[in-house]
Jmol script that loads the backbone (N, CA, C; Angstrom):
load data "model"
ATOM      1  N   MET A   1      -5.378 -14.423   4.348  1.00  0.00           N
ATOM      2  CA  MET A   1      -4.851 -13.146   4.373  1.00  0.00           C
ATOM      3  C   MET A   1      -4.308 -12.850   2.978  1.00  0.00           C
ATOM      4  N   SER A   2      -4.638 -11.644   2.457  1.00  0.00           N
ATOM      5  CA  SER A   2      -4.098 -11.383   1.148  1.00  0.00           C
ATOM      6  C   SER A   2      -4.036  -9.787   0.924  1.00  0.00           C
ATOM      7  N   ILE A   3      -3.160  -9.432   0.156  1.00  0.00           N
ATOM      8  CA  ILE A   3      -2.992  -8.051  -0.319  1.00  0.00           C
ATOM      9  C   ILE A   3      -2.772  -8.182  -1.857  1.00  0.00           C
ATOM     10  N   SER A   4      -3.448  -7.291  -2.639  1.00  0.00           N
ATOM     11  CA  SER A   4      -3.312  -7.364  -4.050  1.00  0.00           C
ATOM     12  C   SER A   4      -2.834  -5.975  -4.594  1.00  0.00           C
ATOM     13  N   ILE A   5      -2.394  -5.952  -5.823  1.00  0.00           N
ATOM     14  CA  ILE A   5      -1.988  -4.708  -6.410  1.00  0.00           C
ATOM     15  C   ILE A   5      -2.544  -4.742  -7.890  1.00  0.00           C
ATOM     16  N   SER A   6      -3.159  -3.642  -8.285  1.00  0.00           N
ATOM     17  CA  SER A   6      -3.792  -3.511  -9.610  1.00  0.00           C
ATOM     18  C   SER A   6      -2.661  -3.474 -10.680  1.00  0.00           C
ATOM     19  N   GLU A   7      -3.123  -3.715 -11.919  1.00  0.00           N
ATOM     20  CA  GLU A   7      -2.141  -3.636 -13.013  1.00  0.00           C
ATOM     21  C   GLU A   7      -1.593  -2.244 -13.119  1.00  0.00           C
ATOM     22  N   ALA A   8      -2.396  -1.216 -12.938  1.00  0.00           N
ATOM     23  CA  ALA A   8      -1.911   0.189 -13.061  1.00  0.00           C
ATOM     24  C   ALA A   8      -0.883   0.469 -11.953  1.00  0.00           C
ATOM     25  N   ALA A   9      -1.138  -0.007 -10.707  1.00  0.00           N
ATOM     26  CA  ALA A   9      -0.141   0.246  -9.672  1.00  0.00           C
ATOM     27  C   ALA A   9       1.107  -0.582  -9.887  1.00  0.00           C
ATOM     28  N   ALA A  10       1.016  -1.791 -10.352  1.00  0.00           N
ATOM     29  CA  ALA A  10       2.161  -2.605 -10.679  1.00  0.00           C
ATOM     30  C   ALA A  10       3.008  -1.919 -11.729  1.00  0.00           C
ATOM     31  N   ARG A  11       2.391  -1.382 -12.781  1.00  0.00           N
ATOM     32  CA  ARG A  11       3.133  -0.689 -13.840  1.00  0.00           C
ATOM     33  C   ARG A  11       3.933   0.462 -13.237  1.00  0.00           C
ATOM     34  N   HIS A  12       3.199   1.249 -12.405  1.00  0.00           N
ATOM     35  CA  HIS A  12       3.890   2.428 -11.775  1.00  0.00           C
ATOM     36  C   HIS A  12       4.991   2.038 -10.861  1.00  0.00           C
ATOM     37  N   VAL A  13       4.853   1.038 -10.077  1.00  0.00           N
ATOM     38  CA  VAL A  13       5.859   0.601  -9.168  1.00  0.00           C
ATOM     39  C   VAL A  13       7.059   0.080  -9.951  1.00  0.00           C
ATOM     40  N   THR A  14       6.789  -0.758 -10.974  1.00  0.00           N
ATOM     41  CA  THR A  14       7.909  -1.361 -11.762  1.00  0.00           C
ATOM     42  C   THR A  14       8.695  -0.277 -12.443  1.00  0.00           C
ATOM     43  N   ARG A  15       8.017   0.729 -12.997  1.00  0.00           N
ATOM     44  CA  ARG A  15       8.700   1.845 -13.681  1.00  0.00           C
ATOM     45  C   ARG A  15       9.598   2.629 -12.707  1.00  0.00           C
ATOM     46  N   TYR A  16       9.071   2.911 -11.519  1.00  0.00           N
ATOM     47  CA  TYR A  16       9.822   3.657 -10.520  1.00  0.00           C
ATOM     48  C   TYR A  16      11.014   2.897 -10.014  1.00  0.00           C
ATOM     49  N   ILE A  17      10.798   1.597  -9.776  1.00  0.00           N
ATOM     50  CA  ILE A  17      11.988   0.752  -9.259  1.00  0.00           C
ATOM     51  C   ILE A  17      13.063   0.709 -10.329  1.00  0.00           C
ATOM     52  N   THR A  18      12.653   0.577 -11.631  1.00  0.00           N
ATOM     53  CA  THR A  18      13.556   0.512 -12.731  1.00  0.00           C
ATOM     54  C   THR A  18      14.333   1.842 -12.806  1.00  0.00           C
ATOM     55  N   LYS A  19      13.634   2.977 -12.720  1.00  0.00           N
ATOM     56  CA  LYS A  19      14.236   4.283 -12.732  1.00  0.00           C
ATOM     57  C   LYS A  19      15.211   4.495 -11.618  1.00  0.00           C
ATOM     58  N   ARG A  20      14.852   4.060 -10.414  1.00  0.00           N
ATOM     59  CA  ARG A  20      15.761   4.315  -9.274  1.00  0.00           C
ATOM     60  C   ARG A  20      16.946   3.305  -9.230  1.00  0.00           C
ATOM     61  N   GLY A  21      16.828   2.201 -10.038  1.00  0.00           N
ATOM     62  CA  GLY A  21      17.897   1.265 -10.129  1.00  0.00           C
ATOM     63  C   GLY A  21      18.009   0.204  -9.058  1.00  0.00           C
ATOM     64  N   LYS A  22      17.111   0.190  -8.147  1.00  0.00           N
ATOM     65  CA  LYS A  22      17.144  -0.849  -7.093  1.00  0.00           C
ATOM     66  C   LYS A  22      15.726  -0.934  -6.460  1.00  0.00           C
ATOM     67  N   GLY A  23      15.530  -2.068  -5.738  1.00  0.00           N
ATOM     68  CA  GLY A  23      14.292  -2.223  -5.020  1.00  0.00           C
ATOM     69  C   GLY A  23      13.705  -3.614  -5.261  1.00  0.00           C
ATOM     70  N   VAL A  24      12.993  -4.162  -4.251  1.00  0.00           N
ATOM     71  CA  VAL A  24      12.438  -5.498  -4.402  1.00  0.00           C
ATOM     72  C   VAL A  24      10.914  -5.387  -4.460  1.00  0.00           C
ATOM     73  N   GLY A  25      10.353  -4.164  -4.189  1.00  0.00           N
ATOM     74  CA  GLY A  25       8.905  -4.016  -4.185  1.00  0.00           C
ATOM     75  C   GLY A  25       8.475  -2.832  -3.365  1.00  0.00           C
ATOM     76  N   VAL A  26       7.239  -2.890  -2.808  1.00  0.00           N
ATOM     77  CA  VAL A  26       6.843  -1.835  -1.953  1.00  0.00           C
ATOM     78  C   VAL A  26       6.409  -2.367  -0.591  1.00  0.00           C
ATOM     79  N   ARG A  27       6.606  -1.588   0.434  1.00  0.00           N
ATOM     80  CA  ARG A  27       6.252  -1.975   1.771  1.00  0.00           C
ATOM     81  C   ARG A  27       4.937  -1.157   2.142  1.00  0.00           C
ATOM     82  N   LEU A  28       3.894  -1.884   2.538  1.00  0.00           N
ATOM     83  CA  LEU A  28       2.630  -1.233   2.887  1.00  0.00           C
ATOM     84  C   LEU A  28       2.368  -1.585   4.335  1.00  0.00           C
ATOM     85  N   GLY A  29       1.884  -0.568   5.033  1.00  0.00           N
ATOM     86  CA  GLY A  29       1.577  -0.735   6.467  1.00  0.00           C
ATOM     87  C   GLY A  29       0.629   0.404   6.928  1.00  0.00           C
ATOM     88  N   VAL A  30       0.397   0.394   8.211  1.00  0.00           N
ATOM     89  CA  VAL A  30      -0.404   1.447   8.823  1.00  0.00           C
ATOM     90  C   VAL A  30       0.345   2.040  10.020  1.00  0.00           C
ATOM     91  N   LYS A  31      -0.025   3.290  10.345  1.00  0.00           N
ATOM     92  CA  LYS A  31       0.559   3.975  11.475  1.00  0.00           C
ATOM     93  C   LYS A  31      -0.610   4.673  12.198  1.00  0.00           C
ATOM     94  N   THR A  32      -0.455   4.902  13.447  1.00  0.00           N
ATOM     95  CA  THR A  32      -1.492   5.613  14.292  1.00  0.00           C
ATOM     96  C   THR A  32      -1.231   7.053  14.072  1.00  0.00           C
ATOM     97  N   THR A  33      -2.333   7.767  13.616  1.00  0.00           N
ATOM     98  CA  THR A  33      -2.335   9.237  13.360  1.00  0.00           C
ATOM     99  C   THR A  33      -3.649   9.697  12.964  1.00  0.00           C
ATOM    100  N   GLY A  34      -3.805  11.012  12.795  1.00  0.00           N
ATOM    101  CA  GLY A  34      -4.930  11.611  12.238  1.00  0.00           C
ATOM    102  C   GLY A  34      -6.137  11.623  13.141  1.00  0.00           C
ATOM    103  N   CYS A  35      -7.265  12.166  12.650  1.00  0.00           N
ATOM    104  CA  CYS A  35      -8.469  12.255  13.479  1.00  0.00           C
ATOM    105  C   CYS A  35      -9.252  10.975  13.501  1.00  0.00           C
ATOM    106  N   SER A  36      -8.992  10.062  12.604  1.00  0.00           N
ATOM    107  CA  SER A  36      -9.749   8.733  12.564  1.00  0.00           C
ATOM    108  C   SER A  36      -8.912   7.633  13.162  1.00  0.00           C
ATOM    109  N   GLY A  37      -7.674   7.866  13.393  1.00  0.00           N
ATOM    110  CA  GLY A  37      -6.874   6.878  14.104  1.00  0.00           C
ATOM    111  C   GLY A  37      -5.772   6.191  13.364  1.00  0.00           C
ATOM    112  N   LEU A  38      -5.967   5.823  12.080  1.00  0.00           N
ATOM    113  CA  LEU A  38      -4.947   5.059  11.332  1.00  0.00           C
ATOM    114  C   LEU A  38      -4.676   5.738   9.993  1.00  0.00           C
ATOM    115  N   ALA A  39      -3.485   5.648   9.523  1.00  0.00           N
ATOM    116  CA  ALA A  39      -3.157   6.148   8.222  1.00  0.00           C
ATOM    117  C   ALA A  39      -2.307   5.168   7.501  1.00  0.00           C
ATOM    118  N   TYR A  40      -2.395   5.060   6.160  1.00  0.00           N
ATOM    119  CA  TYR A  40      -1.555   4.108   5.410  1.00  0.00           C
ATOM    120  C   TYR A  40      -0.163   4.692   5.300  1.00  0.00           C
ATOM    121  N   LYS A  41       0.802   3.817   5.242  1.00  0.00           N
ATOM    122  CA  LYS A  41       2.177   4.232   4.915  1.00  0.00           C
ATOM    123  C   LYS A  41       2.635   3.283   3.764  1.00  0.00           C
ATOM    124  N   LEU A  42       3.326   3.883   2.839  1.00  0.00           N
ATOM    125  CA  LEU A  42       3.752   3.170   1.678  1.00  0.00           C
ATOM    126  C   LEU A  42       5.110   3.672   1.263  1.00  0.00           C
ATOM    127  N   GLU A  43       6.102   2.784   1.060  1.00  0.00           N
ATOM    128  CA  GLU A  43       7.417   3.158   0.715  1.00  0.00           C
ATOM    129  C   GLU A  43       8.024   2.049  -0.183  1.00  0.00           C
ATOM    130  N   TYR A  44       8.986   2.420  -0.954  1.00  0.00           N
ATOM    131  CA  TYR A  44       9.690   1.396  -1.766  1.00  0.00           C
ATOM    132  C   TYR A  44      10.713   0.707  -0.848  1.00  0.00           C
ATOM    133  N   ALA A  45      10.764  -0.607  -1.068  1.00  0.00           N
ATOM    134  CA  ALA A  45      11.603  -1.463  -0.193  1.00  0.00           C
ATOM    135  C   ALA A  45      12.809  -1.940  -1.022  1.00  0.00           C
ATOM    136  N   ASP A  46      13.931  -1.887  -0.413  1.00  0.00           N
ATOM    137  CA  ASP A  46      15.169  -2.371  -1.023  1.00  0.00           C
ATOM    138  C   ASP A  46      15.533  -3.716  -0.581  1.00  0.00           C
ATOM    139  N   GLU A  47      14.897  -4.205   0.513  1.00  0.00           N
ATOM    140  CA  GLU A  47      15.209  -5.593   0.983  1.00  0.00           C
ATOM    141  C   GLU A  47      14.012  -6.048   1.760  1.00  0.00           C
ATOM    142  N   ILE A  48      13.896  -7.385   1.868  1.00  0.00           N
ATOM    143  CA  ILE A  48      12.809  -8.041   2.556  1.00  0.00           C
ATOM    144  C   ILE A  48      13.300  -8.310   3.996  1.00  0.00           C
ATOM    145  N   ALA A  49      12.634  -7.781   4.961  1.00  0.00           N
ATOM    146  CA  ALA A  49      12.960  -7.984   6.388  1.00  0.00           C
ATOM    147  C   ALA A  49      12.472  -9.393   6.776  1.00  0.00           C
ATOM    148  N   PRO A  50      13.078 -10.045   7.751  1.00  0.00           N
ATOM    149  CA  PRO A  50      12.706 -11.364   8.200  1.00  0.00           C
ATOM    150  C   PRO A  50      11.227 -11.449   8.639  1.00  0.00           C
ATOM    151  N   GLU A  51      10.705 -10.408   9.228  1.00  0.00           N
ATOM    152  CA  GLU A  51       9.341 -10.412   9.772  1.00  0.00           C
ATOM    153  C   GLU A  51       8.294 -10.076   8.675  1.00  0.00           C
ATOM    154  N   ASP A  52       8.743  -9.607   7.527  1.00  0.00           N
ATOM    155  CA  ASP A  52       7.789  -9.208   6.511  1.00  0.00           C
ATOM    156  C   ASP A  52       6.961 -10.373   5.989  1.00  0.00           C
ATOM    157  N   VAL A  53       5.644 -10.144   5.738  1.00  0.00           N
ATOM    158  CA  VAL A  53       4.790 -11.069   5.083  1.00  0.00           C
ATOM    159  C   VAL A  53       4.805 -10.586   3.651  1.00  0.00           C
ATOM    160  N   VAL A  54       5.133 -11.490   2.693  1.00  0.00           N
ATOM    161  CA  VAL A  54       5.306 -11.135   1.301  1.00  0.00           C
ATOM    162  C   VAL A  54       4.138 -11.611   0.436  1.00  0.00           C
ATOM    163  N   PHE A  55       3.547 -10.664  -0.271  1.00  0.00           N
ATOM    164  CA  PHE A  55       2.484 -10.999  -1.298  1.00  0.00           C
ATOM    165  C   PHE A  55       3.064 -10.621  -2.635  1.00  0.00           C
ATOM    166  N   GLU A  56       2.726 -11.328  -3.648  1.00  0.00           N
ATOM    167  CA  GLU A  56       3.209 -10.949  -5.006  1.00  0.00           C
ATOM    168  C   GLU A  56       1.988 -11.043  -5.941  1.00  0.00           C
ATOM    169  N   ASP A  57       1.786  -9.934  -6.642  1.00  0.00           N
ATOM    170  CA  ASP A  57       0.668  -9.828  -7.586  1.00  0.00           C
ATOM    171  C   ASP A  57       1.083  -9.023  -8.795  1.00  0.00           C
ATOM    172  N   ASN A  58       0.714  -9.399  -9.925  1.00  0.00           N
ATOM    173  CA  ASN A  58       1.061  -8.691 -11.181  1.00  0.00           C
ATOM    174  C   ASN A  58       2.523  -8.396 -11.238  1.00  0.00           C
ATOM    175  N   GLY A  59       3.401  -9.308 -10.724  1.00  0.00           N
ATOM    176  CA  GLY A  59       4.892  -9.239 -10.834  1.00  0.00           C
ATOM    177  C   GLY A  59       5.475  -8.306  -9.821  1.00  0.00           C
ATOM    178  N   VAL A  60       4.710  -7.819  -8.829  1.00  0.00           N
ATOM    179  CA  VAL A  60       5.316  -6.877  -7.833  1.00  0.00           C
ATOM    180  C   VAL A  60       5.114  -7.477  -6.475  1.00  0.00           C
ATOM    181  N   LYS A  61       6.154  -7.438  -5.656  1.00  0.00           N
ATOM    182  CA  LYS A  61       6.106  -7.904  -4.246  1.00  0.00           C
ATOM    183  C   LYS A  61       5.586  -6.740  -3.391  1.00  0.00           C
ATOM    184  N   VAL A  62       4.604  -7.032  -2.493  1.00  0.00           N
ATOM    185  CA  VAL A  62       4.078  -6.116  -1.530  1.00  0.00           C
ATOM    186  C   VAL A  62       4.443  -6.752  -0.147  1.00  0.00           C
ATOM    187  N   LEU A  63       5.263  -5.975   0.549  1.00  0.00           N
ATOM    188  CA  LEU A  63       5.705  -6.367   1.854  1.00  0.00           C
ATOM    189  C   LEU A  63       4.916  -5.726   3.007  1.00  0.00           C
ATOM    190  N   VAL A  64       4.513  -6.551   3.912  1.00  0.00           N
ATOM    191  CA  VAL A  64       3.631  -6.007   5.008  1.00  0.00           C
ATOM    192  C   VAL A  64       4.128  -6.567   6.377  1.00  0.00           C
ATOM    193  N   ASP A  65       4.242  -5.628   7.370  1.00  0.00           N
ATOM    194  CA  ASP A  65       4.636  -6.058   8.660  1.00  0.00           C
ATOM    195  C   ASP A  65       3.427  -6.779   9.295  1.00  0.00           C
ATOM    196  N   PRO A  66       3.669  -7.781  10.113  1.00  0.00           N
ATOM    197  CA  PRO A  66       2.540  -8.594  10.723  1.00  0.00           C
ATOM    198  C   PRO A  66       1.591  -7.752  11.520  1.00  0.00           C
ATOM    199  N   LYS A  67       1.955  -6.672  12.222  1.00  0.00           N
ATOM    200  CA  LYS A  67       1.124  -5.906  12.980  1.00  0.00           C
ATOM    201  C   LYS A  67       0.063  -5.155  12.163  1.00  0.00           C
ATOM    202  N   SER A  68       0.522  -4.735  10.906  1.00  0.00           N
ATOM    203  CA  SER A  68      -0.383  -3.996  10.045  1.00  0.00           C
ATOM    204  C   SER A  68      -1.362  -4.873   9.335  1.00  0.00           C
ATOM    205  N   LEU A  69      -1.001  -6.125   9.147  1.00  0.00           N
ATOM    206  CA  LEU A  69      -1.766  -7.066   8.305  1.00  0.00           C
ATOM    207  C   LEU A  69      -3.215  -7.195   8.746  1.00  0.00           C
ATOM    208  N   ALA A  70      -3.506  -7.193  10.008  1.00  0.00           N
ATOM    209  CA  ALA A  70      -4.935  -7.293  10.470  1.00  0.00           C
ATOM    210  C   ALA A  70      -5.732  -6.138  10.004  1.00  0.00           C
ATOM    211  N   TYR A  71      -5.168  -4.934   9.821  1.00  0.00           N
ATOM    212  CA  TYR A  71      -5.920  -3.775   9.434  1.00  0.00           C
ATOM    213  C   TYR A  71      -6.111  -3.661   7.914  1.00  0.00           C
ATOM    214  N   ILE A  72      -5.217  -4.273   7.168  1.00  0.00           N
ATOM    215  CA  ILE A  72      -5.227  -4.135   5.704  1.00  0.00           C
ATOM    216  C   ILE A  72      -5.485  -5.390   4.965  1.00  0.00           C
ATOM    217  N   ASP A  73      -5.831  -6.521   5.622  1.00  0.00           N
ATOM    218  CA  ASP A  73      -6.077  -7.727   4.958  1.00  0.00           C
ATOM    219  C   ASP A  73      -7.180  -7.572   3.919  1.00  0.00           C
ATOM    220  N   GLY A  74      -6.938  -8.008   2.712  1.00  0.00           N
ATOM    221  CA  GLY A  74      -7.934  -7.839   1.632  1.00  0.00           C
ATOM    222  C   GLY A  74      -7.806  -6.562   0.821  1.00  0.00           C
ATOM    223  N   THR A  75      -6.909  -5.728   1.139  1.00  0.00           N
ATOM    224  CA  THR A  75      -6.679  -4.458   0.549  1.00  0.00           C
ATOM    225  C   THR A  75      -6.115  -4.604  -0.894  1.00  0.00           C
ATOM    226  N   GLN A  76      -6.612  -3.791  -1.829  1.00  0.00           N
ATOM    227  CA  GLN A  76      -5.971  -3.749  -3.148  1.00  0.00           C
ATOM    228  C   GLN A  76      -5.336  -2.360  -3.236  1.00  0.00           C
ATOM    229  N   LEU A  77      -4.114  -2.395  -3.627  1.00  0.00           N
ATOM    230  CA  LEU A  77      -3.334  -1.089  -3.892  1.00  0.00           C
ATOM    231  C   LEU A  77      -3.532  -0.778  -5.334  1.00  0.00           C
ATOM    232  N   ASP A  78      -4.061   0.429  -5.619  1.00  0.00           N
ATOM    233  CA  ASP A  78      -4.346   0.876  -6.978  1.00  0.00           C
ATOM    234  C   ASP A  78      -3.583   2.172  -7.198  1.00  0.00           C
ATOM    235  N   PHE A  79      -3.414   2.538  -8.461  1.00  0.00           N
ATOM    236  CA  PHE A  79      -2.836   3.823  -8.859  1.00  0.00           C
ATOM    237  C   PHE A  79      -3.793   4.483  -9.841  1.00  0.00           C
ATOM    238  N   VAL A  80      -4.220   5.663  -9.468  1.00  0.00           N
ATOM    239  CA  VAL A  80      -5.251   6.304 -10.206  1.00  0.00           C
ATOM    240  C   VAL A  80      -4.816   7.704 -10.639  1.00  0.00           C
ATOM    241  N   ARG A  81      -5.386   8.137 -11.776  1.00  0.00           N
ATOM    242  CA  ARG A  81      -5.176   9.512 -12.261  1.00  0.00           C
ATOM    243  C   ARG A  81      -6.550  10.128 -12.348  1.00  0.00           C
ATOM    244  N   GLU A  82      -6.686  11.300 -11.776  1.00  0.00           N
ATOM    245  CA  GLU A  82      -7.945  12.088 -11.808  1.00  0.00           C
ATOM    246  C   GLU A  82      -7.617  13.545 -12.124  1.00  0.00           C
ATOM    247  N   GLY A  83      -7.870  13.866 -13.387  1.00  0.00           N
ATOM    248  CA  GLY A  83      -7.475  15.226 -13.837  1.00  0.00           C
ATOM    249  C   GLY A  83      -5.972  15.329 -13.838  1.00  0.00           C
ATOM    250  N   LEU A  84      -5.438  16.363 -13.166  1.00  0.00           N
ATOM    251  CA  LEU A  84      -4.018  16.570 -13.076  1.00  0.00           C
ATOM    252  C   LEU A  84      -3.388  15.786 -11.894  1.00  0.00           C
ATOM    253  N   ASN A  85      -4.165  15.202 -11.047  1.00  0.00           N
ATOM    254  CA  ASN A  85      -3.683  14.553  -9.861  1.00  0.00           C
ATOM    255  C   ASN A  85      -3.501  13.020 -10.112  1.00  0.00           C
ATOM    256  N   GLU A  86      -2.523  12.420  -9.561  1.00  0.00           N
ATOM    257  CA  GLU A  86      -2.300  11.007  -9.581  1.00  0.00           C
ATOM    258  C   GLU A  86      -1.797  10.550  -8.330  1.00  0.00           C
ATOM    259  N   GLY A  87      -2.029   9.250  -7.981  1.00  0.00           N
ATOM    260  CA  GLY A  87      -1.493   8.714  -6.706  1.00  0.00           C
ATOM    261  C   GLY A  87      -2.054   7.367  -6.430  1.00  0.00           C
ATOM    262  N   PHE A  88      -1.541   6.771  -5.345  1.00  0.00           N
ATOM    263  CA  PHE A  88      -2.038   5.462  -4.908  1.00  0.00           C
ATOM    264  C   PHE A  88      -3.352   5.597  -4.178  1.00  0.00           C
ATOM    265  N   ARG A  89      -4.161   4.582  -4.400  1.00  0.00           N
ATOM    266  CA  ARG A  89      -5.477   4.540  -3.698  1.00  0.00           C
ATOM    267  C   ARG A  89      -5.501   3.151  -2.995  1.00  0.00           C
ATOM    268  N   PHE A  90      -6.003   3.158  -1.780  1.00  0.00           N
ATOM    269  CA  PHE A  90      -6.053   1.894  -0.990  1.00  0.00           C
ATOM    270  C   PHE A  90      -7.550   1.477  -0.919  1.00  0.00           C
ATOM    271  N   ASN A  91      -7.856   0.416  -1.572  1.00  0.00           N
ATOM    272  CA  ASN A  91      -9.216  -0.127  -1.587  1.00  0.00           C
ATOM    273  C   ASN A  91      -9.264  -1.219  -0.500  1.00  0.00           C
ATOM    274  N   ASN A  92      -9.626  -0.743   0.785  1.00  0.00           N
ATOM    275  CA  ASN A  92      -9.555  -1.605   1.897  1.00  0.00           C
ATOM    276  C   ASN A  92     -10.994  -2.004   2.339  1.00  0.00           C
ATOM    277  N   PRO A  93     -11.397  -3.282   2.247  1.00  0.00           N
ATOM    278  CA  PRO A  93     -12.754  -3.662   2.706  1.00  0.00           C
ATOM    279  C   PRO A  93     -12.979  -3.529   4.156  1.00  0.00           C
ATOM    280  N   ASN A  94     -11.958  -3.305   4.964  1.00  0.00           N
ATOM    281  CA  ASN A  94     -12.037  -3.291   6.424  1.00  0.00           C
ATOM    282  C   ASN A  94     -12.366  -1.821   6.870  1.00  0.00           C
ATOM    283  N   GLU A  95     -12.154  -0.797   6.021  1.00  0.00           N
ATOM    284  CA  GLU A  95     -12.419   0.565   6.366  1.00  0.00           C
ATOM    285  C   GLU A  95     -13.933   0.753   6.760  1.00  0.00           C
ATOM    286  N   ARG A  96     -14.156   1.364   7.874  1.00  0.00           N
ATOM    287  CA  ARG A  96     -15.506   1.720   8.297  1.00  0.00           C
ATOM    288  C   ARG A  96     -15.835   3.182   8.157  1.00  0.00           C
ATOM    289  N   ASP A  97     -14.764   3.993   8.207  1.00  0.00           N
ATOM    290  CA  ASP A  97     -15.011   5.407   8.185  1.00  0.00           C
ATOM    291  C   ASP A  97     -13.651   6.055   7.764  1.00  0.00           C
ATOM    292  N   ARG A  98     -13.714   7.215   7.119  1.00  0.00           N
ATOM    293  CA  ARG A  98     -12.519   8.015   6.711  1.00  0.00           C
ATOM    294  C   ARG A  98     -12.725   9.406   7.155  1.00  0.00           C
ATOM    295  N   CYS A  99     -11.668  10.019   7.605  1.00  0.00           N
ATOM    296  CA  CYS A  99     -11.797  11.510   8.036  1.00  0.00           C
ATOM    297  C   CYS A  99     -12.081  12.382   6.799  1.00  0.00           C
ATOM    298  N   GLY A 100     -12.609  13.523   7.079  1.00  0.00           N
ATOM    299  CA  GLY A 100     -12.943  14.448   6.020  1.00  0.00           C
ATOM    300  C   GLY A 100     -11.782  14.889   5.153  1.00  0.00           C
ATOM    301  N   CYS A 101     -10.654  14.979   5.726  1.00  0.00           N
ATOM    302  CA  CYS A 101      -9.476  15.416   4.913  1.00  0.00           C
ATOM    303  C   CYS A 101      -8.846  14.266   4.181  1.00  0.00           C
ATOM    304  N   GLY A 102      -9.279  12.991   4.377  1.00  0.00           N
ATOM    305  CA  GLY A 102      -8.751  11.894   3.687  1.00  0.00           C
ATOM    306  C   GLY A 102      -7.384  11.431   4.174  1.00  0.00           C
ATOM    307  N   GLU A 103      -6.937  11.911   5.297  1.00  0.00           N
ATOM    308  CA  GLU A 103      -5.673  11.568   5.811  1.00  0.00           C
ATOM    309  C   GLU A 103      -5.661  10.272   6.536  1.00  0.00           C
ATOM    310  N   SER A 104      -6.750   9.969   7.223  1.00  0.00           N
ATOM    311  CA  SER A 104      -6.789   8.769   8.093  1.00  0.00           C
ATOM    312  C   SER A 104      -8.134   8.045   7.949  1.00  0.00           C
ATOM    313  N   PHE A 105      -8.093   6.799   8.526  1.00  0.00           N
ATOM    314  CA  PHE A 105      -9.255   5.936   8.513  1.00  0.00           C
ATOM    315  C   PHE A 105      -9.497   5.226   9.713  1.00  0.00           C
ATOM    316  N   ARG A 106     -10.646   4.554   9.877  1.00  0.00           N
ATOM    317  CA  ARG A 106     -10.975   3.803  11.088  1.00  0.00           C
ATOM    318  C   ARG A 106     -11.461   2.439  10.601  1.00  0.00           C
ATOM    319  N   ILE A 107     -11.116   1.420  11.403  1.00  0.00           N
ATOM    320  CA  ILE A 107     -11.584   0.069  11.113  1.00  0.00           C
ATOM    321  C   ILE A 107     -12.789  -0.283  11.957  1.00  0.00           C
TER     322      ILE A 107
END
end "model"
wireframe off; spacefill off
backbone 0.3
color backbone group
């Protein structure tokens, strides 16, 4: 089982944690929603919960709850800029389909 984070995403996370003055990394998971069934959830984490599975890549900790790990194993968290838009992108090899609006995915 593994989760990785690109250099671009690691730089963005590190800058944001430094700016906010606290944080141990990011928490990545999934929730049930949308027309395809699952959606990613991402938030900055201030502490590591006992049940968290911790991955560290490019100097950033990525915390994952055990229930989400089966859906996102092998995922790379990336940060991309396209024109005026920027944001996180989830490169998940387990995705089989994504809804038209891009809000949710199916395994």
